[in-house]
BAFITOR-53951 format. One record per atom (N, C-alpha, C): x, y, z; residue in three letters. Coordinates in steps of 0.02 Angstrom, whole numbers, plus 50000, padded with zeros to 5 digits. Layout:
N
XYZala
...
# end
This chain:
369
512314956551209met
512504963551201met
512234963451208met
512454972551246thr
512114977651237thr
512104981251162thr
511444985251162trp
511164991951105trp
512104990751064trp
512424997251088gln
513225000251086gln
513284994351055gln
513474989251101glu
514104983051074glu
513714980851019glu
513164979451000glu
512694974850954glu
513094981350880glu
513114990350904leu
513214993850834leu
513964992550850leu
514384991250878arg
515154990750853arg
515304983350829arg
514784978050817his
515004974450824his
514814971550745his
514614975850723ser
514034974550649ser
514474973250598ser
514294969450547ile
514584969150477ile
514654974150430ile
515074976450404his
515354981850393his
515684979950324his
516074976250300thr
516384976450251thr
516304967950247thr
516724968650158ala
516524962150113ala
516924957250184ala
517664958350184glu
517854952350256glu
517434949950284glu
517064955250339ala
516934949650382ala
516224945950350ala
515754950750293leu
515034947950321leu
515594940950227leu
515914938750241cys
516204931450212cys
516274929050266cys
516444930350309ala
516804926650362ala
516244924050397ala
515694928950423ala
514984928250480ala
514464923950440ala
514454923750366leu
514134918950332leu
514414912150302leu
515114913750299gly
515424906350292gly
515584904450210gly
515614911550167leu
515524912450106leu
516434909150082leu
516464909350013ser
517064908849984ser
517784916549987ser
517864916350028glu
518594925550010glu
518294924649952glu
518394918649898thr
518244923449821thr
517814927649791thr
517264928649851glu
516674931949845glu
516824939249852glu
517454939049906ile
517594946649949ile
517854952649889ile
517794951949828pro
517824957549805pro
517114959449751pro
516854953049760val
516354956349722val
515814961749798val
515724958049834tyr
515544961249912tyr
515884966749919tyr
516494968349932arg
516914973149930arg
516294979849884arg
516604979649805ser
516194982149770ser
515644985649733ser
515114980649805ile
514504982549792ile
514704989249857ile
514884987049926val
514994991049961val
515254997649972val
515714999449922glu
515935003749926glu
515425009149881glu
514945005649864his
514415011349837his
513795011949871his
513705007349912tyr
513235006549957tyr
513275004550004tyr
513285005750042pro
513765003450120pro
513484998750154pro
513554995250194met
513184987450228met
513204990150312met
512844987850339met
513054986950433met
512334985850411met
512504978850490ile
512114973850487ile
512534969950570ile
511844971050607pro
512194971650689pro
511814963650701pro
512484958350743pro
512204953350740pro
511914949150770pro
511154952150794tyr
510814953650818tyr
510144951150715tyr
510264954850723tyr
509864953850632tyr
510044946250574tyr
510744949450581leu
511084943750573leu
511054934550581leu
510784936850671ser
510634927850684ser
509764925450647ser
509404930150633leu
508754928450603leu
508954924850525leu
509534927050484ile
509644923550418ile
509634917350450ile
509504911350397asp
509384906750406asp
509984904550326asp
510644901550358pro
511264902650317pro
511174896450278pro
510694891250302arg
510854883950245arg
510154888250213arg
509754892350172asp
509454895150122asp
509844899850095asp
509874896450031pro
510144901049972pro
509654907649942pro
508994903549962ala
508534913749958ala
508164913450028ala
508544914250063asp
508324915850144asp
507984923850132asp
507414924250138pro
507214932850142pro
507434938450191pro
507714935750251ile
508084940550295ile
508674943550266ile
509234935150225ala
509494937250186ala
509594944550148ala
509064940850100arg
508974945950050arg
508894954450050arg
508534958350097ile
508424963550172ile
509054965850174ile
509464961350196cys
510324963950210cys
510974962250183cys
510954956950153val
511484955750122val
511584959750042val
512234962050062pro
512024967149953pro
512144961349894pro
512014962749850ser
512034957849790ser
512194960849723ser
512404960249678pro
512804962549649pro
512184965849599pro
511544964849579glu
511024969949538glu
511094974249593glu
511244975549655glu
511254983849651glu
511434987649601glu
512124984949577leu
512524988049547leu
512004991049478leu
511614987349453glu
511144988149390glu
511114994649390glu
511164999249342pro
510925004749349pro
510235008549319pro
509865004349307ser
509245007649304ser
509115012849366ser
508405014849361gly
507935015349380gly
508075023849408gly
507845026849487val
508315036649478val
508315034249554val
508635039749594phe
508845039249638phe
508375043049699phe
507855048949633asp
507045052249704asp
506615049949661asp
506165047249677thr
505705041949648thr
505225047949694thr
505185052849707ser
504645055749743ser
504635062149753ser
505165065049719gly
505075069049695gly
505245074149782gly
505975072649810glu
505935072049880glu
506535079449843glu
506895082049819gly
507075089049785gly
506635094349779gly
505935091849741asp
505675096349729asp
505555099249794asp
505245093449852asn
504725094149882asn
505525099549947asn
505955101749960thr
506345101049990thr
506385109550001thr
506235113350081lys
506085117350063lys
506665124150107lys
506905121050143gln
507515121650163gln
507945114850224gln
508585115650211glu
509225112150217glu
508485105150279glu
508655098950240gly
508175094450294gly
507405094350290gly
506985098950309val
506495101650296val
505795100250208val
505535093750226gln
505135091950155gln
504375095450197gln
504055098250122his
503255099150129his
503175099750076his
502765092150057lys
502475090750013lys
501605089049978lys
501645087250061tyr
500555088250076tyr
500665096450126tyr
500205098050119ala
500105105650138ala
500345103950224ala
499995098750266gln
499735095350313gln
500345093150363gln
500895091350319thr
501465087050346thr
502165089850323thr
502605090550361ala
503195091950372ala
503545084450366ala
504255085350310leu
504665080050341leu
505585082050381leu
505725079250410ile
506245083950424ile
506705075050416ile
507105079250389leu
507965071950363leu
508315072650427leu
508275069250502ser
508695073350558ser
509555069550529ser
509445061350513thr
510015059250506thr
510145055350438thr
510605052950432asn
511105047950354asn
510945039550413asn
511045041950485val
511295034650516val
510865028950510val
510725022850531cys
510465017750504cys
510745014150571cys
510175009350576ala
510645001850637ala
510824999550592ala
510325000950529met
510554990350460met
510464995950410met
510874994950377tyr
510844998950287tyr
510304991250247tyr
509564993050256cys
509294986650198cys
509624989750136cys
509404982950101arg
509584982450034arg
509114987249991arg
508564988950017his
508044989749967his
507744999049988his
508485000050025cys
508045008750069cys
507955012549981cys
507375018449986phe
507395021749920phe
507645026749930phe
508265028150010arg
508415033250021arg
509335032350014arg
509475028849963lys
510105024349938lys
510635029349923lys
510435035349883arg
510845041049872arg
511385045049933arg
511015044349981met
511125048950062met
511435045850108met
511155038850125val
511145032350191val
511555032050180val
512025033850237gly
512545030050264gly
513145034150218gly
512995041050203leu
513405041850132leu
513265048450154leu
512875051750103ser
513115061950121ser
512545063150154ser
512695070050202asp
512325073450245asp
512195079050182asp
512165079350142ala
511915085450093ala
511315088250125ala
510755081250109glu
510185084950129glu
509845083450190glu
510245082550256leu
510195081350318leu
509965088750346leu
509455091250407asn
509265094050455asn
510045095550516asn
510325099450534lys
510585099850552lys
510665106050628lys
510115110750604gln
509765114150675gln
509075112650705gln
508895110750749val
508255106250759val
507825113050759val
508245117150786thr
507795124050791thr
507245128850723thr
508135126950686ala
508075130950619ala
507035129150583ala
507335121950592ala
506735115050557ala
506205116050613ala
506175116550664ala
505685118250691ala
505175127550688ala
505705129250667asp
505275140750644asp
505095136850570asp
505055132650540tyr
504925132850473tyr
504115127250483tyr
504195125350515val
503495121350548val
503185127850568val
503275133750624arg
503085138850659arg
502745142650633arg
503305143250559ala
503065148450510ala
502175145550472ala
502235140450471his
501745136350424his
501405135350459his
500645136050506pro
500085135550548pro
499685128650490pro
499895128650425glu
499535121650406glu
499395115350394glu
500355115250442ile
500675111750446ile
500195109150519ile
500025100150523asn
499715096350593asn
500075091950614asn
500795090850585asn
500955084850591asn
501425083150567asn
502075083450605val
502735080650580val
503195073150571val
503465072450537leu
503665066950545leu
504605067050547leu
504975065050590val
505285067350590val
505875057250572val
505965057850501ser
506465052050498ser
507195055250469ser
507405049750420gly
508195051250406gly
508515047350332gly
508625040150316gly
509015038350404gly
508455033350463gly
508555035150509asp
508445031950543asp
508185037150601asp
507795041550593ala
507635042350698ala
507815041050754ala
507765036350781leu
508125032950843leu
508815031750855leu
509175033250773met
510055032750792met
510255040550801met
509805045250810asn
510085049650826asn
510245047850913asn
510705056550917ser
510875051851027ser
510015058851059ser
510015054451124asn
509305053951131asn
509315062851155asn
509995065351137tyr
510045072551158tyr
509465077351122tyr
509955073951018ile
509515076951004ile
508735074950972ile
508695067750991ile
507985067451010ile
507345071651049ile
507815073051112arg
507545077951152arg
507365085751129arg
508145085451074arg
507885092251059arg
507325091651002arg
507185086250977tyr
506625087650936tyr
506115085950965tyr
505945082851027leu
505395079851045leu
505255089951112leu
505595092951121glu
505535099551139glu
505395103651066glu
505565107151031glu
505155112251020glu
504665107850980glu
504555102950945leu
504075099950918leu
503175097250959leu
503275095451012cys
502825098651055cys
502775103751074cys
502955109051094ala
502935116451097ala
502405116951030ala
502385117051005ile
502155120350955ile
501295117150938ile
501045122750951asp
500135121850974asp
499825117250911asp
500045122250860ala
499635119450795ala
499825111750789ala
500295105050806leu
500215100550809leu
499945098450825leu
499795091350782asp
498835083950849asp
499775081150878asp
500055079150775leu
500405075550826leu
501325074850823leu
501725069850836val
502235072250794val
502505063950765val
502875060450761arg
502825052650701arg
503855053450725arg
503825049250732phe
504625047150739phe
504925040350697phe
505095041950624gly
505295034150571gly
505745029650584gly
505725024350619ser
506365021550620ser
506175013150610ser
506655009250553arg
506735001650584arg
507104999250665arg
507315003150681val
507704997850734val
507214996450778val
506544995550807pro
506284988750833pro
506324983750798pro
506624981050718val
506584978650672val
507544975050695val
507434978250689val
508064977050688val
508824979350738val
508884982150790leu
508974984250850leu
508624985450895leu
508144980350919pro
507884982750975pro
507804982551004pro
508364980751049gln
508784985451121gln
508754987051129gln
508794995051089arg
509065001351055arg
508505003151095arg
507795002151090ile
507515003351126ile
507235001951209ile
507154993551211tyr
507064992251267tyr
507584993651369tyr
507954992351341glu
508804994251347glu
508545000151368glu
508525006251358asp
508805013651341asp
508255015951371asp
508375016951457lys
508075019351493lys
507815026251475lys
508515029351479glu
508485036251458glu
507855039151419glu
507795034951340leu
507635036051281leu
506885034551305leu
506755030051351leu
505655028851368leu
505605032951399leu
506075036051449asp
505695040551474asp
505675048251465asp
506315048951388leu
505935054851384leu
505315054151327leu
505175048551279phe
504385047651268phe
503815049251315phe
503875043651364thr
503535045251418thr
503275052351453thr
503945056251469ala
503905063651469ala
503555069651420ala
503635063951391phe
503315070551318phe
502675068151256phe
502565064051281ala
501895058951242ala
501475060951304ala
501425065451352arg
500935069051410arg
501025075551363arg
501245076751318lys
501035082451293lys
500845082751243lys
500895077851200lys
500515076851103lys
500725070451087lys
500235070351065ala
500265065051014ala
500585060851001ala
501385052751011leu
501935052550993leu
501675047350941leu
502015045350867tyr
501715038250827tyr
502745037750839tyr
502745030950835leu
503195026350801leu
503295021350765leu
503485026950679val
502785020950617val
503725016650590val
503405010850589thr
504075006850598thr
504075002750549thr
504434998850511gln
504384993650432gln
504474985950463gln
504194982550472phe
504204974150480phe
504034971550397phe
504354967150389asn
504364966050308asn
504524957150290asn
504384952850373his
504544948750352his
504364945450427his
503834939450440pro
503404938750496pro
504204936550550pro
504724932550523arg
505324931350564arg
505694939250583arg
505424943150559glu
505744950650588glu
505334952050652glu
504604948850679leu
504344948850733leu
504684944450773leu
505084947050807thr
505584941950870thr
505114942250910thr
505114941050992glu
505014941551054glu
505474946351061glu
505944949351058glu
506484957251039glu
506284960551023glu
505894962350975ala
505534964450921ala
504904966050956ala
504524960450972ala
503944960151020ala
504194967451074ala
504374965051108arg
504874969251166arg
504874977551167arg
505034978451119ala
505224982251093ala
504594989651074ala
504284986651048val
503594987351028val
503434989151093val
503004985951129arg
502734984951184arg
503134991551248arg
503754991551232ala
503904996451307ala
503565003651261ala
503825005451175met
503655012351176met
502835013651191met
502315008251195gln
501605007351222gln
501765010051228gln
501985006451315lys
502045008551371lys
502215015851383lys
502745017551343cys
502785026151362cys
502135030851321cys
501635028351294gly
501105029751291gly
501155031751204gly
501935028451174val
501905030951098val
501535023251062val
501025027751017gln
500675021850963gln
500915021750911gln
501105014150874val
501725010250844val
501155007450791val
501385010350722arg
501085008050674arg
501485004850621arg
501355003650560asn
501794999450526asn
501634999250449asn
502144999750413gln
502255003250341gln
502574997450331gln
502554992450271thr
502944987450259thr
502894988450172thr
503584986050141val
503584987450069val
503564980450033val
503214980049994leu
503214973949946leu
503544971649915leu
504134968449938leu
504804968249934leu
504644956649877leu
504844958949805arg
505134951249791arg
505634947449812arg
505444942149799gly
505884937049883gly
505844937749942gly
505574942849972val
505274944350042val
504784941850065val
504034946450040asn
503544944250068asn
502844944949988asn
503444941349936asp
502694944149875asp
502124934149877asp
502144936049914asp
501694927549927asp
501034930349988asp
500494927049973pro
499904932150017pro
499934928150092pro
500424923250091gln
500424917850145gln
500824921250205gln
501424924650148thr
501974926350190thr
501644933150223thr
501384937450181leu
501024942850198leu
500514943750269leu
500314938850243gly
499504938550301gly
499754934750361gly
500364931450372leu
500424930050428leu
500684937350467leu
501154939550445leu
501714947950466leu
501204953050474leu
500504955550438leu
500124960050461leu
499464955250519leu
499394948250543arg
499114946250584arg
499644945650649arg
500314944850636arg
500684943050677arg
500754951850725arg
500624959650654leu
500734964750682leu
500184967650717leu
499534966550709thr
498894968150728thr
498844964150803thr
499424960850825lys
499464954350872lys
499714958150934lys
500264961750921val
500794965550975val
500524973450953val
500094973150933gly
499734980650928gly
500284986150898gly
500654983750843ala
500784988850780ala
500664988850720ala
499914992250729ala
499544992550686ala
499604995050599ala
499684991350557pro
499714992850510pro
499284994350424pro
499765000050402tyr
499215003150389tyr
499635003850322tyr
500065004550291tyr
500055003650217tyr
500614997250185tyr
500444997750156val
500614990950121val
501044995050062val
501784996650047phe
501715000249978phe
502154997949936phe
501924999349876gln
502334997349803gln
503234999549814gln
503584995249823cys
504334995049804cys
504385001649761cys
504645006849763arg
504925012649707arg
505515011549664arg
505405010749599pro
505935011849562pro
506645016949577pro
506835011749606val
507195015349603val
508125013249601val
508725016949586thr
509285014549569thr
509755008949608thr
509585005549603gly
509984997849645gly
509584995349661gly
508724996549674val
508284994049680val
508034989549636val
507754993849615lys
507284992249548lys
507094985549528lys
507654983749507gly
507934976049467gly
507654973249519gly
507504971749576arg
507984968049612arg
507324965249670arg
506934970249687phe
506374970349753phe
505904971649714phe
505734974749647gln
505034977649640gln
504484971349617gln
504134971749619val
503434967149599val
502944970249551val
503084966049506pro
502394969449449pro
501734970349482pro
501384976949476leu
500854979849497leu
499944975449499leu
500344971149441gln
499524966449409gln
499424960549483gln
500194959649511glu
500224954749530glu
500284956949632glu
500614960449619gly
500564965249680gly
499574966349704gly
499174966949674val
498644967849685val
498364964249700val
498464957849643lys
498374950649671lys
498514947149750lys
499024951249776ile
499734945249839ile
499274951349918ile
498974957249884val
498964960249951val
498294960649961val
497854959849886asp
497034957849927asp
497104949649943asp
497544946149930ala
497354940949933ala
497824940050040ala
498084941750038ala
498244944450109ala
497774948150165ala
497674950650159lys
497044955350139lys
496324949850172lys
496424946750137asn
495624939850167asn
495894938250190asn
496574937050241leu
496784931750290leu
496474937550348leu
496344941050380gln
496464947650403gln
496054948350457gln
495954950550511asn
495214950850565asn
495174960550538asn
494644963850575gly
494624969450539gly
495044975950552gly
495504976250572ile
496034979050601ile
496574980750541ile
496804971550510gly
497184970450483gly
496854973650398gly
496144972050396lys
495974975250340lys
496064981850323lys
496284984950382gly
496104991650370gly
496954995850323gly
497314992450301ile
497864991750247ile
497514997050179ile
498044999450181arg
498325003350094arg
498704999050038arg
498324998550011phe
499234994149964phe
499195002949905phe
499705005149901ala
499895013049900ala
500485012649880ala
500895019849830met
501165021049803met
501395027149824met
501955027249845ser
502365035449820ser
502635039649781ser
502385041549743his
502355044849676his
502385054249688his
502945054949637pro
502985062449632pro
502215068749661pro
501655062749608arg
501135066949626arg
500765068149685arg
500975059049747gly
500585062549795gly
500725055349820gly
500235053849876lys
500215045449886lys
499805042049863lys
499785038249798ile
499305033049765ile
498995028249779ile
498115027749801glu
498075023449845glu
497875013249761glu
498185012149764ile
498155008349680ile
497395003849723ile
496825002049679leu
496284999649706leu
496104993349684leu
496434990049636gly
496164985649610gly
495914988349541gly
495794978849495ser
495924980849428ser
495364978949407ser
495024984249358leu
494394983849294leu
494224978649260leu
494764978549232ser
494814973149173ser
495434971349184ser
495844967249091glu
496454967849086glu
496984966749141glu
496924976149085thr
497314978549108thr
497514986249111thr
496714986249104glu
496234994949153glu
496294991649237glu
496564997149297tyr
496734998549341tyr
496695003449357tyr
496345002749449leu
495725008249490leu
496375012849524leu
496325018449516phe
496765020549600phe
496545026049605phe
496705029649696lys
496375036749704lys
496955039549734lys
496955046449746phe
497355050049788phe
497275047449853phe
497785048349892his
497435044549928his
497865053649985his
498505054849975gln
498625063149969gln
498915064949925gln
498975070849883ala
499225074449837ala
499385080649841ala
500005082149793lys
500535088449810lys
500015092949800lys
499775092849730asn
499185097549684asn
498595098249707asn
498275101249779pro
497635099149787pro
497235099949739pro
497085099849674ala
496425097849608ala
496805092249613ala
497025085949639asp
497255077849612asp
496835078549698asp
496945081849727ala
496565076349802ala
496145074549795ala
496085066449826ala
495435062249837ala
495475061649740ala
495365061549699arg
495315061549622arg
495435053849623arg
495095050949594ile
495015043249550ile
495235042649493ile
495635039749466phe
495725038449401phe
496075033649369phe
495935028649313thr
496225025749303thr
497005024849275thr
497115018449244ala
497885020149185ala
497995012049175ala
498275010949111ala
498135005549094ala
498905003049122ala
499004998149157ile
499384994049198ile
499564987849141ile
500184986849104pro
500354980849083pro
500864974249108pro
500584968749114pro
500794964249159pro
501594963049205pro
501944969849150glu
502614969249168glu
502574974649220glu
502254980249191ala
502174985449245ala
502394985649320ala
502944991849333thr
503064990249429thr
502604998949453thr
502605004249395trp
502735010349443trp
502325011749389trp
501845018849411leu
501295023949374leu
501685029249330leu
502035028149282asp
502175031549226asp
501865033749168asp
501155033349168gly
500645033849084gly
500385037949106gly
499675038549061glu
499095043649058glu
498695040549122glu
498405047949138leu
498065048649232leu
497305046649177leu
496815044649191arg
496285045049161arg
495815045349227arg
495375050449189ala
494885052349245ala
494145046549249ala
493965046949285ile
493485044149290ile
492745047749323ile
# end
């Protein structure tokens, strides 16, 4: 199928899901109740990666709804996106970086999504005028890079992608422009089949450094089709970087995570973050790994890497900034560092915090050292 046909044949109803996975029709009401809260979209390509014989299949865990999503604990905005929104669809949390929410559409709705409040649902937080977003960037010369995100930035039409490239690549103060997308993972045909899209990136990569920031979370996602999409972007002159989320039941063991990082470096999608899963409503209870356990997993996976793979940082996107999780000082005392900070007074600050065995987020006192 072409990528457009993939989208047309995507699974988005409880009935279609049960039929595709051979589930009992008695389960339809359960899945329907979840999909009413948090939409589902699974392209046939990604569905084909599931092992239906494995009840704990990690690929299914990423894309198939679960009743655990209806558990009410957690919050919808875990990193202060509302407070950082300066105008419609434009966030400015860190002085040098602007983030543009370009769409609420994804090729697949990941069950661990940290923007469950809006993806596939509300367009209230989106940028609706490319020029208005670019005008904000031009008015703030301290901004030297922009992340076009969503939703999924590559699910915009080629026309809209061109408009972002035209406007942003013309701003001298910008060193680079990033596009955030899981399309290489869940719908790689969207990239390597679309000559118009590739020609766009080829043309504008000659004018400005362009990056594609993607998210592979399991080694089985790195198929030949996915690698082909990565190589197609690289051929355009676009650098590809990967941010993995540490997910319970998906990559929460050193061998799986280590193999993923190795395969990423092999195809040139350099991994640079492993993120602690956020305590999002509908996500927290299902996907979060305790911090103490996460440190051990990431360190062990890092020990399996070559020099490029060892460059990853274990981090969390906290309301106060991007915080690197450095490791343990004692049984419950852990060391952290602000990798990026919302408040300039926190810049590069190193601190400790008490982390009990069950803790999955940094909520308590930050003690300076």
